[in-house]
C-alpha positions as CSV (number, residue, x, y, z in Angstrom):
1,M,44.5,107.5,76.1
2,K,44.2,103.9,76.9
3,W,40.9,102.6,78.1
4,R,40.6,99.4,80.0
5,L,37.3,97.4,80.0
6,R,36.1,96.8,83.5
7,R,34.2,93.8,84.4
8,L,30.5,94.3,85.0
9,H,30.5,92.4,88.3
10,L,33.0,94.9,89.8
11,F,30.7,97.8,89.7
12,V,27.2,96.3,89.8
13,P,25.6,95.8,93.2
14,E,24.9,92.2,94.2
15,S,21.3,93.1,94.8
16,W,21.0,94.2,91.2
17,K,22.1,90.8,90.0
18,T,19.4,88.9,91.8
19,S,16.5,91.5,91.8
20,A,13.3,90.0,90.4
21,T,12.1,93.5,89.3
22,I,15.4,94.1,87.4
23,R,15.0,90.6,85.9
24,R,11.5,91.5,84.6
25,L,12.8,94.8,83.2
26,L,15.6,93.0,81.4
27,F,13.1,90.6,79.7
28,V,11.1,93.7,78.6
29,L,14.3,95.2,77.3
30,L,15.0,91.9,75.4
31,G,11.6,92.1,73.8
32,L,12.3,95.7,72.7
33,M,15.7,94.7,71.3
34,V,13.9,92.2,69.1
35,Y,10.9,94.3,68.2
36,F,12.4,97.6,67.1
37,P,14.9,96.3,64.6
38,L,12.2,94.3,62.9
39,M,9.6,97.0,62.6
40,G,10.9,98.2,59.2
41,D,10.8,94.6,57.9
42,V,7.2,93.9,58.7
43,L,5.8,97.3,57.9
44,P,6.0,98.5,54.3
45,K,7.7,101.8,53.6
46,T,5.2,104.5,52.9
47,F,5.3,107.5,50.5
48,D,3.6,110.9,50.3
49,L,2.0,110.7,46.8
50,R,-1.1,112.4,45.3
51,V,-3.5,111.8,42.4
52,N,-2.7,113.7,39.2
53,T,1.0,114.1,40.1
54,V,4.1,112.5,38.8
55,S,5.9,109.8,40.9
56,D,9.5,110.5,41.7
57,V,10.2,106.8,42.5
58,T,9.5,103.4,41.1
59,L,7.3,101.4,43.5
60,T,6.6,97.7,43.6
61,A,4.1,95.9,45.9
62,P,5.9,94.9,49.1
63,V,3.3,92.3,49.9
64,T,0.6,90.3,48.1
65,V,-2.8,92.0,48.8
66,E,-6.2,92.0,47.3
67,D,-7.4,95.0,45.3
68,T,-10.7,95.2,47.0
69,E,-12.2,98.0,44.8
70,A,-11.2,96.2,41.6
71,T,-12.5,93.0,42.9
72,E,-15.9,94.6,43.8
73,Q,-16.1,96.1,40.3
74,A,-15.5,92.8,38.7
75,R,-18.1,91.1,40.8
76,T,-20.6,93.8,40.2
77,K,-20.1,93.5,36.4
78,A,-20.4,89.7,36.6
79,A,-23.6,90.0,38.6
80,S,-25.1,92.5,36.2
81,E,-24.6,90.1,33.3
82,V,-26.6,87.4,35.0
83,Q,-29.9,86.6,33.2
84,P,-33.1,86.7,35.3
85,V,-34.3,83.4,36.6
86,Y,-38.0,82.8,35.4
87,S,-40.6,80.5,36.8
88,R,-43.6,79.3,34.6
89,N,-47.1,80.1,35.8
90,D,-49.4,77.3,34.5
91,N,-52.5,79.1,35.8
92,I,-51.9,81.7,33.0
93,T,-51.8,78.9,30.5
94,T,-55.0,77.4,31.8
95,H,-56.7,80.8,31.8
96,Q,-55.7,81.4,28.2
97,V,-57.0,78.0,27.1
98,K,-60.3,78.8,28.8
99,L,-60.5,82.0,26.8
100,V,-59.9,80.2,23.6
101,T,-62.5,77.7,24.4
102,Y,-64.9,80.5,25.3
103,I,-64.3,82.2,21.9
104,F,-65.2,79.2,19.9
105,K,-68.1,78.3,22.1
106,K,-69.5,81.8,21.9
107,A,-69.1,81.7,18.1
108,G,-71.2,78.5,18.0
109,E,-73.9,80.0,20.2
110,L,-74.2,83.1,18.1
111,Q,-74.5,80.9,14.9
112,A,-77.4,79.2,16.5
113,K,-79.3,82.5,17.1
114,Q,-80.9,82.8,13.7
115,E,-83.2,85.6,14.8
116,L,-80.2,87.9,15.0
117,T,-79.0,89.6,11.9
118,P,-75.4,89.0,10.8
119,E,-74.6,92.5,11.9
120,A,-76.1,92.0,15.3
121,R,-74.3,88.7,15.8
122,L,-71.0,90.3,14.7
123,K,-71.5,93.2,17.1
124,E,-72.3,91.0,20.1
125,F,-69.4,88.6,19.3
126,K,-67.0,91.5,19.0
127,E,-68.2,92.8,22.4
128,N,-67.6,89.4,24.1
129,V,-64.3,88.4,22.5
130,P,-61.4,89.1,25.0
131,F,-58.8,89.4,22.3
132,A,-58.3,92.0,19.6
133,L,-59.1,89.9,16.5
134,S,-59.5,91.3,13.0
135,A,-63.0,91.7,11.6
136,E,-62.3,89.1,9.0
137,T,-61.4,86.5,11.6
138,L,-64.5,87.4,13.7
139,Q,-66.7,87.0,10.6
140,A,-65.0,83.7,9.8
141,L,-65.7,82.4,13.2
142,L,-69.4,83.2,12.9
143,T,-69.7,81.6,9.4
144,L,-67.6,78.5,9.8
145,P,-69.5,75.2,9.7
146,V,-69.9,73.7,13.2
147,P,-67.5,70.8,12.5
148,A,-64.9,73.1,11.1
149,L,-65.5,75.5,14.1
150,H,-65.1,72.7,16.5
151,A,-61.9,71.5,14.8
152,A,-60.5,75.0,14.7
153,G,-61.1,75.3,18.4
154,Q,-59.4,72.1,19.3
155,E,-56.4,72.9,17.1
156,T,-56.1,76.4,18.6
157,N,-56.1,75.0,22.2
158,K,-53.5,72.5,21.2
159,V,-51.3,75.2,19.7
160,V,-51.6,77.5,22.7
161,I,-51.0,74.7,25.2
162,S,-47.9,73.4,23.3
163,I,-46.3,76.8,23.0
164,M,-47.1,78.1,26.5
165,Q,-46.0,74.9,28.2
166,K,-42.5,75.6,26.9
167,G,-42.7,79.0,28.6
168,V,-43.3,82.4,27.1
169,D,-41.6,85.5,28.3
170,E,-42.1,89.1,27.4
171,K,-39.3,89.1,24.9
172,V,-41.3,86.6,22.8
173,T,-44.7,88.3,23.0
174,S,-43.1,91.7,22.2
175,N,-42.0,90.2,18.9
176,P,-45.1,89.3,16.8
177,E,-43.0,87.7,14.1
178,L,-41.5,85.3,16.6
179,V,-44.9,84.4,18.0
180,Q,-46.2,83.8,14.5
181,Q,-43.2,81.7,13.7
182,R,-43.9,79.5,16.7
183,V,-47.6,79.2,15.8
184,N,-46.8,78.3,12.2
185,Q,-44.4,75.6,13.4
186,Q,-47.3,74.0,15.3
187,I,-50.0,74.2,12.6
188,V,-47.8,73.4,9.6
189,L,-48.9,69.7,9.7
190,A,-52.5,70.3,10.7
191,D,-55.1,69.1,8.2
192,L,-56.9,72.4,7.9
193,D,-58.1,74.5,5.0
194,S,-56.7,77.9,4.4
195,K,-59.6,79.7,6.0
196,V,-59.6,77.7,9.2
197,R,-55.8,77.8,9.3
198,K,-55.9,81.5,9.2
199,V,-58.5,81.6,12.1
200,V,-56.4,79.2,14.2
201,R,-53.2,81.3,13.6
202,E,-54.8,84.6,14.6
203,V,-56.6,83.3,17.6
204,A,-53.6,81.4,18.8
205,M,-51.3,84.4,18.3
206,A,-53.8,86.6,20.3
207,S,-54.0,84.0,23.1
208,I,-50.3,83.6,23.7
209,V,-49.2,85.8,26.6
210,P,-46.2,85.6,28.9
211,N,-46.4,82.9,31.5
212,L,-42.8,83.2,32.7
213,T,-42.3,85.6,35.6
214,I,-39.0,86.6,37.2
215,D,-38.1,84.7,40.3
216,E,-36.5,87.4,42.4
217,E,-35.1,85.1,45.1
218,A,-33.6,82.6,42.6
219,T,-32.2,85.5,40.5
220,N,-30.6,87.1,43.5
221,A,-29.1,83.8,44.7
222,L,-27.7,83.2,41.2
223,K,-26.1,86.7,41.2
224,E,-24.6,86.1,44.6
225,S,-23.2,82.8,43.4
226,V,-21.7,84.4,40.4
227,R,-20.2,87.2,42.6
228,R,-18.6,84.6,44.8
229,S,-17.2,82.7,41.8
230,V,-15.3,85.8,40.7
231,K,-11.7,85.4,41.9
232,P,-10.3,88.4,43.9
233,V,-8.2,90.8,41.9
234,M,-4.7,90.5,43.5
235,I,-1.8,92.9,43.7
236,Y,1.2,90.5,43.8
237,K,4.4,91.1,45.7
238,G,7.0,92.6,43.4
239,E,4.4,93.9,40.9
240,V,5.4,97.3,39.6
241,L,2.7,99.7,40.6
242,V,4.1,102.9,39.3
243,E,7.3,103.8,37.4
244,K,9.5,106.7,38.1
245,D,8.2,109.9,36.3
246,Q,4.9,108.1,35.6
247,Y,1.6,110.0,36.0
248,I,-0.4,108.8,39.0
249,S,-4.0,108.2,37.9
250,E,-6.8,107.3,40.3
251,E,-6.4,103.6,39.5
252,V,-2.7,103.7,40.2
253,Y,-3.3,105.6,43.4
254,R,-5.9,103.1,44.5
255,K,-3.4,100.2,44.0
256,L,-0.7,102.1,45.9
257,D,-3.3,102.6,48.7
258,A,-4.2,98.9,48.7
259,A,-0.6,97.9,48.9
260,G,-0.1,100.1,52.0
261,L,2.4,102.4,50.3
262,L,0.6,105.6,51.1
263,E,1.4,107.4,54.3
264,Q,-2.2,108.3,55.3
265,N,-3.6,104.7,55.0
266,A,-0.6,102.5,55.9
267,S,-1.8,99.4,57.9
268,K,-0.4,99.0,61.4
269,R,-1.6,95.4,61.8
270,P,1.9,93.9,61.0
271,L,3.3,95.8,64.0
272,L,0.7,94.3,66.3
273,G,1.4,90.9,65.0
274,L,5.1,91.3,65.5
275,A,4.5,92.6,69.0
276,L,2.4,89.6,69.9
277,F,5.0,87.2,68.5
278,V,7.9,88.9,70.4
279,T,5.8,88.9,73.6
280,F,5.0,85.2,73.3
281,F,8.6,84.2,72.5
282,V,10.2,86.3,75.3
283,A,7.6,84.9,77.8
284,F,8.5,81.4,76.6
285,L,12.2,82.1,77.0
286,A,11.7,83.4,80.5
287,M,9.7,80.3,81.6
288,Y,12.1,78.0,79.9
289,M,15.1,79.6,81.6
290,A,13.4,79.6,84.9
291,Q,12.8,75.8,84.6
292,A,15.8,74.5,82.8
293,H,18.5,77.1,83.4
294,R,18.0,78.6,86.8
295,N,21.6,79.5,87.2
296,V,21.2,81.8,84.2
297,Y,17.7,83.0,85.1
298,K,18.7,84.0,88.6
299,N,21.7,86.1,87.5
300,N,20.6,89.4,85.9
301,T,24.1,89.9,84.6
302,H,23.8,86.8,82.5
303,I,20.3,87.8,81.3
304,L,21.7,91.2,80.2
305,M,24.5,89.5,78.4
306,F,22.1,87.1,76.8
307,S,19.9,90.0,75.6
308,L,22.9,91.8,74.1
309,I,24.0,88.6,72.2
310,I,20.5,88.3,70.7
311,F,20.5,92.0,69.8
312,L,24.0,91.7,68.3
313,N,22.9,88.8,66.1
314,I,19.8,90.6,64.9
315,L,22.0,93.7,64.2
316,V,24.4,91.6,62.1
317,M,21.5,90.2,60.2
318,K,20.2,93.7,59.5
319,I,23.6,94.7,58.2
320,I,23.8,91.7,55.9
321,S,20.3,92.3,54.7
322,A,21.6,95.4,52.9
323,G,22.8,93.0,50.3
324,Q,19.2,92.6,49.2
325,T,19.6,95.7,47.1
326,V,22.7,94.2,45.4
327,D,22.3,92.1,42.3
328,F,23.2,88.9,44.1
329,F,21.2,85.7,44.4
330,S,19.9,84.8,47.9
331,P,22.2,87.0,50.1
332,G,20.1,85.7,53.0
333,Y,22.1,82.5,52.9
334,G,25.2,84.5,53.9
335,V,23.7,85.7,57.2
336,P,25.8,84.3,60.1
337,V,22.8,83.0,62.1
338,A,25.1,80.7,64.0
339,L,26.9,83.7,65.6
340,G,24.4,84.1,68.4
341,S,24.0,80.4,68.9
342,M,27.8,79.9,69.2
343,L,28.2,82.8,71.7
344,I,25.4,81.6,73.9
345,A,26.7,78.0,73.7
346,I,30.2,79.0,74.8
347,L,29.2,81.6,77.4
348,L,26.0,80.2,78.8
349,D,24.6,76.8,77.8
350,T,24.3,74.7,74.6
351,Q,20.6,73.8,75.1
352,L,19.7,77.5,75.6
353,A,21.5,78.2,72.4
354,V,19.4,75.7,70.5
355,V,16.2,77.2,71.8
356,C,17.4,80.7,70.8
357,S,18.1,79.3,67.3
358,L,14.3,79.4,66.8
359,L,14.2,83.1,67.4
360,F,17.2,83.7,65.1
361,A,15.6,81.6,62.4
362,F,12.3,83.6,62.7
363,V,14.2,86.9,62.5
364,A,16.1,85.7,59.4
365,G,12.8,84.6,57.8
366,I,11.5,88.2,58.3
367,V,14.6,90.2,57.4
368,F,15.3,88.3,54.2
369,N,11.7,87.9,53.1
370,Y,11.9,89.5,49.7
371,E,10.5,86.7,47.5
372,S,7.9,84.9,49.6
373,L,4.3,85.9,49.5
374,L,4.0,85.1,53.2
375,P,5.2,87.4,56.1
376,V,8.0,84.9,56.8
377,D,10.2,83.2,54.2
378,F,10.2,79.7,55.5
379,R,13.3,78.8,53.4
380,Y,15.4,81.2,55.6
381,L,13.6,80.1,58.7
382,F,14.4,76.5,58.1
383,Y,18.0,77.4,57.0
384,G,18.5,79.7,60.0
385,F,17.3,77.2,62.6
386,L,19.4,74.3,61.4
387,S,22.5,76.5,60.9
388,G,22.1,77.8,64.5
389,V,21.7,74.3,65.9
390,A,24.8,73.1,64.0
391,G,26.7,76.0,65.4
392,A,25.7,75.3,69.0
393,Y,26.3,71.5,68.9
394,S,29.5,71.5,66.8
395,L,31.4,73.5,69.5
396,G,31.3,70.7,72.0
397,K,33.5,71.7,75.0
398,A,35.4,74.3,73.1
399,T,38.7,74.8,74.9
400,K,40.7,76.4,72.1
401,R,40.0,79.2,69.7
402,S,40.8,76.9,66.8
403,R,37.8,74.8,67.9
404,I,35.5,77.7,67.0
405,L,37.0,77.8,63.5
406,Q,36.4,74.1,63.2
407,A,32.8,74.6,64.3
408,G,32.5,77.4,61.7
409,F,33.7,74.9,59.0
410,I,31.1,72.4,60.2
411,V,28.4,75.0,60.0
412,S,29.4,75.8,56.4
413,M,29.1,72.2,55.4
414,V,25.7,71.9,57.1
415,N,24.6,75.1,55.4
416,I,25.5,73.7,52.0
417,A,23.6,70.5,52.7
418,I,20.5,72.5,53.8
419,I,20.7,74.7,50.7
420,S,20.8,71.6,48.6
421,A,17.8,70.1,50.3
422,L,15.8,73.4,49.9
423,Y,16.6,73.6,46.1
424,L,15.7,69.9,45.6
425,L,12.3,70.7,47.2
426,V,11.7,73.5,44.8
427,S,9.8,72.4,41.7
428,S,11.1,75.2,39.4
429,T,14.5,74.8,37.7
430,V,17.6,76.4,39.2
431,T,20.6,77.4,37.2
432,W,24.1,76.4,38.2
433,R,25.0,80.0,38.7
434,E,22.3,80.5,41.2
435,L,23.2,77.2,43.0
436,V,26.9,78.1,43.2
437,N,26.1,81.6,44.5
438,A,23.9,80.1,47.2
439,Y,26.6,77.6,48.1
440,A,29.2,80.4,48.4
441,F,26.9,82.4,50.7
442,G,26.2,79.3,52.8
443,A,29.9,78.6,53.2
444,L,30.6,82.3,54.0
445,S,27.9,82.2,56.7
446,G,29.7,79.5,58.7
447,V,33.2,81.2,58.4
448,L,31.7,84.6,59.2
449,A,29.9,83.2,62.3
450,A,33.2,81.7,63.6
451,V,35.3,84.8,62.9
452,L,32.7,87.1,64.6
453,T,32.4,84.7,67.6
454,I,36.2,84.8,68.1
455,G,36.1,88.6,67.8
456,F,33.2,89.2,70.2
457,L,34.0,86.5,72.7
458,P,36.7,88.5,74.6
459,F,34.3,91.4,74.9
460,F,31.6,89.4,76.6
461,E,34.1,87.5,78.7
462,G,35.7,90.7,80.0
463,M,32.6,92.8,80.3
464,F,30.5,90.3,82.2
465,G,33.2,88.3,83.9
466,I,32.2,85.1,82.1
467,L,34.5,82.1,82.3
468,S,34.4,80.3,79.0
469,P,36.3,77.0,78.7
470,M,39.0,78.9,76.7
471,R,39.3,81.5,79.4
472,L,39.5,78.8,82.1
473,L,42.3,77.1,80.2
474,E,44.2,80.4,80.0
475,L,43.8,80.7,83.8
476,S,45.1,77.2,84.3
477,N,48.3,77.8,82.6
478,P,51.2,77.3,85.0
479,N,52.8,80.5,83.7
480,Q,50.0,82.5,85.2
481,P,51.8,84.9,87.7
482,L,49.9,83.6,90.8
483,L,50.4,80.0,89.9
484,R,54.0,80.5,89.2
485,R,54.5,82.2,92.6
486,L,52.5,79.4,94.3
487,L,54.8,76.8,92.8
488,M,58.0,78.7,93.7
489,E,57.0,80.0,97.2
490,T,54.7,77.3,98.5
491,P,55.5,74.0,96.6
492,G,53.6,72.0,99.2
493,T,50.4,74.1,98.8
494,Y,50.9,73.9,95.0
495,H,51.0,70.1,95.1
496,H,48.0,70.1,97.4
497,S,46.1,72.3,95.0
498,M,46.9,70.1,92.1
499,M,45.6,67.0,94.0
500,V,42.4,68.9,95.0
501,A,42.0,70.0,91.4
502,N,42.1,66.4,90.2
503,L,39.6,65.2,92.8
504,S,37.3,68.1,92.2
505,E,37.2,67.8,88.4
506,A,36.4,64.1,88.6
507,A,33.7,64.6,91.2
508,C,32.1,67.5,89.4
509,E,31.9,65.7,86.1
510,A,30.3,62.7,87.8
511,V,27.4,64.8,88.9
512,G,27.1,67.0,85.8
513,A,28.8,70.1,87.3
514,N,31.5,72.2,85.6
515,G,34.6,70.1,86.1
516,L,37.0,72.5,84.3
517,L,35.7,75.4,86.5
518,A,36.3,73.3,89.6
519,R,39.8,72.4,88.5
520,V,40.8,76.0,87.9
521,G,39.1,77.2,91.1
522,A,41.1,74.5,93.0
523,Y,44.3,75.8,91.5
524,Y,43.7,79.2,93.1
525,H,41.7,78.4,96.2
526,D,44.7,78.5,98.6
527,V,46.8,81.3,97.1
528,G,46.3,83.2,100.4
529,K,48.8,80.8,102.0
530,M,51.6,82.5,100.2
531,K,51.6,85.3,102.7
532,R,52.5,83.0,105.6
533,P,53.4,79.7,103.9
534,H,55.2,78.1,106.9
535,F,52.2,78.2,109.1
536,F,50.6,75.5,106.9
537,I,51.6,72.0,107.4
538,E,52.1,71.1,103.7
539,N,54.9,73.7,103.5
540,Q,56.7,72.7,106.8
541,M,59.4,70.6,105.2
542,N,61.8,69.5,107.9
543,R,60.6,72.4,110.1
544,D,59.0,72.7,113.5
545,N,55.3,73.5,113.5
546,P,55.1,77.2,114.6
547,H,51.6,76.7,116.0
548,D,53.1,74.6,118.8
549,T,54.4,77.8,120.4
550,L,51.4,80.0,119.5
551,S,48.2,80.5,121.3
552,P,45.1,78.9,119.7
553,A,43.5,82.3,119.2
554,L,46.5,83.6,117.3
555,S,46.8,80.4,115.3
556,K,43.2,80.6,114.4
557,R,43.6,84.2,113.1
558,I,46.6,83.2,111.0
559,I,44.8,80.2,109.5
560,I,41.5,82.1,108.8
561,A,43.5,85.0,107.3
562,H,44.6,82.9,104.4
563,V,41.0,83.1,103.0
564,E,41.0,86.9,103.2
565,D,44.5,87.1,101.9
566,G,43.6,84.9,99.0
567,V,40.5,86.9,98.0
568,R,42.6,90.1,98.2
569,M,45.4,88.7,96.0
570,L,43.0,87.4,93.4
571,E,41.2,90.7,93.2
572,E,44.5,92.5,92.8
573,H,45.3,90.3,89.9
574,K,41.9,90.9,88.3
575,L,40.8,87.3,88.4
576,P,37.1,86.6,87.6
577,K,34.6,86.6,90.4
578,Q,33.9,82.9,90.0
579,I,37.5,82.0,90.8
580,I,37.5,84.4,93.8
581,D,34.5,82.6,95.1
582,F,36.5,79.3,95.4
583,A,39.0,81.1,97.7
584,Q,36.3,82.7,99.7
585,Q,33.8,79.8,100.0
586,H,35.8,76.6,100.1
587,H,35.9,76.5,103.9
588,G,32.4,77.9,104.3
589,T,31.8,78.5,108.0
590,T,33.4,75.3,109.1
591,L,35.0,75.0,112.6
592,L,38.7,74.9,113.2
593,K,38.3,71.9,115.5
594,Y,41.9,71.4,116.5
595,F,42.4,75.0,117.7
596,Y,38.9,75.2,119.2
597,H,39.5,72.1,121.3
598,K,43.0,73.3,122.2
599,A,41.6,76.6,123.4
600,A,38.8,74.9,125.3
601,K,41.4,72.8,127.2
602,M,43.7,75.8,127.9
603,S,40.9,78.1,129.1
604,D,38.9,77.8,132.3
605,A,36.1,79.8,130.8
606,S,33.8,78.5,128.0
607,V,35.1,79.2,124.5
608,L,32.5,80.2,121.9
609,E,32.5,77.9,118.9
610,S,31.6,80.9,116.6
611,E,35.0,82.5,117.4
612,Y,36.8,79.5,115.8
613,R,34.7,79.3,112.6
614,Y,35.7,80.6,109.1
615,P,33.8,83.8,108.2
616,G,32.2,82.2,105.1
617,P,30.1,82.5,103.2
618,K,29.0,78.9,102.7
619,A,29.4,77.3,99.3
620,Q,26.9,78.9,96.9
621,T,27.5,76.5,94.0
622,R,28.1,72.8,93.5
623,E,31.6,73.4,92.2
624,T,32.7,75.5,95.3
625,A,31.1,72.9,97.6
626,I,32.9,70.0,95.9
627,V,36.3,71.8,96.0
628,G,35.7,72.4,99.7
629,I,35.1,68.7,100.3
630,C,38.1,67.6,98.2
631,D,40.3,70.2,100.0
632,S,39.4,68.6,103.4
633,V,39.6,65.0,102.1
634,E,43.1,65.5,100.4
635,A,44.5,67.0,103.6
636,A,43.0,64.3,105.8
637,V,44.0,61.4,103.5
638,R,47.6,62.7,103.3
639,S,47.8,62.4,107.1
640,L,46.9,58.7,107.1
641,S,49.8,56.4,107.8
642,R,48.3,53.5,105.9
643,P,45.7,54.8,103.4
644,T,43.9,51.5,102.6
645,P,40.7,51.7,100.5
646,E,38.5,51.0,103.5
647,R,40.1,53.7,105.7
648,I,39.9,56.2,102.8
649,E,36.2,55.6,102.3
650,Q,35.5,55.8,106.0
651,L,37.4,59.1,106.1
652,V,35.7,60.6,103.0
653,R,32.2,59.6,104.3
654,R,32.9,61.1,107.8
655,I,34.1,64.4,106.3
656,I,31.1,64.7,104.0
657,A,28.7,63.8,106.8
658,D,30.3,66.3,109.2
659,R,29.9,69.1,106.6
660,L,26.3,68.0,105.9
661,E,25.4,68.0,109.6
662,D,27.1,71.4,110.0
663,G,24.8,72.9,107.3
664,Q,27.7,73.7,104.9
665,F,25.6,72.5,101.8
666,N,22.5,74.5,102.7
667,E,23.1,77.3,100.2
668,C,24.1,75.2,97.2
669,D,22.2,72.8,94.9
670,L,23.8,69.5,96.0
671,T,21.4,66.6,96.6
672,M,21.8,63.5,98.7
673,Q,22.1,61.4,95.6
674,E,24.9,63.6,94.2
675,L,26.7,63.5,97.5
676,E,26.8,59.7,97.3
677,I,28.1,59.9,93.7
678,I,30.7,62.4,94.9
679,T,31.8,60.1,97.7
680,R,32.3,57.1,95.4
681,T,34.1,59.2,92.7
682,I,36.5,60.7,95.3
683,C,37.2,57.3,96.7
684,E,37.9,55.8,93.3
685,T,40.2,58.6,92.4
686,L,42.1,58.3,95.7
687,H,42.5,54.6,95.2
688,G,44.3,55.4,92.0
689,F,46.6,57.8,93.9
690,F,47.3,55.4,96.8
691,H,47.3,52.0,95.2
692,N,49.6,49.3,96.5
693,R,53.1,49.5,95.0
694,I,55.8,46.9,94.5
695,E,58.5,47.2,97.2
696,Y,61.8,47.5,95.2
697,P,65.0,46.5,96.9
698,D,67.6,49.1,97.7
699,D,70.7,49.5,95.6
700,K,72.9,47.5,98.0
701,Q,70.6,44.6,98.1
702,A,70.3,44.8,94.4
703,A,74.1,44.6,94.0
704,V,74.2,41.5,96.3
705,N,71.5,39.8,94.3
706,Q,73.3,40.6,91.0
707,A,76.5,39.0,92.5
């Protein structure tokens, strides 16, 4: 069973095409078309794994993340190894020196008390000495001569001060041998006899106590500094976390959890980030189209097609991304990013295609991000954007399918240049094999984009009734059935249509409108005259005018009917809606002045002007308005007996002024400045048609002259 694709505009209500609510829903649909295909690329795939089981897959980290638990363990260990920070308390040193001074002073006082027995002096001295000294040292202190006692006291103070000023902690005092070693180092050069040296050593050793205390605040600050200095323990993208058939320990499980590979703890933040980006970009597209491409923005059919092209391009990228699992180098360079840009440039607008290249580039950077540590691989983003821009601009005004293939070749060359630039920017060495593979994929990208564009173009043209330049050229072929009939059955109308087409194309291009569309529309705008060709003056070759014998009302109906007949014939031949609009709108609601005034003269009653107007609608686009102007101008200029430049310009200006005053341009986007440009362009074109010619002598006179 053969299925035939119907154009969307034939079964979609006109209200749907312009509804603001539908437009908003379509932009929401566009956002969903971008969001859902990319979810799997921003969110790592998760697995149901448990501790103390065996993994049935080999898993690598999909992203670079910090192993927070391992980092905390490393920092805790580093902080525990930090030595306490001590601060010296000089008050302790002063106190100990006072005690030493007191001991030697007390010993001198007790020596002076001759009334006490040696036993009594020893007992009292022992009770007043704050240190645990041996009996031998106590006895020596009580029996040393005063000069020796005084010298011993000074030397002891000197030793204590010297040692304690350097700081003494508990580790030192807990080791008597270490204390003795320090004391011996101080008294080794002292000029003391052995008995006094022994006293000084023992008293000094007993006097030295810790004067370094732990500074809790400084110690904590040092530990925190050490913790911060410990670099985070990272799980790098591509790192093998577990091999197939490997036992899953708690440490392996923790790493899998940190990498987001476990179902119960998978992070959803990338999905939120993607949603925000898609929302921002779709909002930007909507605002940009509303400002710079209002003809696209106001037509919901165009927005739907635009959304489908974007979805198609993303879908193709997803299919190509399957090559990531193949042992090829950089399959992302083979993605035909330019496909979407080329379709949008041909079917809608080149500048809009350039803007959409940003979106395609971002999608390529996400889909083919299998080496970069960032969410987007900026190599493919840069590559995708420039490739899309090259595809949009290289098409130019594509009027042949071969032009798309040429554009694909240009895209391939640009891709190779971009790849070269990217590899020159990379500091690491690249093998020739890798470079050749990348070049091959880059060339394939351009060719594939061109082939797919040619393949999908008829679908979008037929489905949405879009008139691409290539489709317009097909419609302008004289072998088209309607044009062939127009030439054979109404040669005058055919010639008139060709003249209108030339005038319209020149005028449209002068104001930036679609000249090719106007030309093709002009070809078909009067096909309705084929039904009653001899009722139109351009086809009355050596014939009487039938309207001379008809009533004005009947003549009016016959003339107006050519619009309805033309629309019906164009619809029967399945021509696009835009071409049908030229037949329907080129007269707008203008007045048939000749028959109106004729009826007014023939009738005693008043004749309503509305009865002698075309049904309309008025011109909705600049192109249909310009064809309407050129239609009237060509017919009027043809009736001039002597078409001088001055008379032609006066006539053109009068026709445009009449239509302007009649409100025929109220529903299109023509400005006063554009009307002036149109006037000058039409006049210049007509001057070329009606320039002064040399009057050649007839054959008889030529023979006489030759004789």
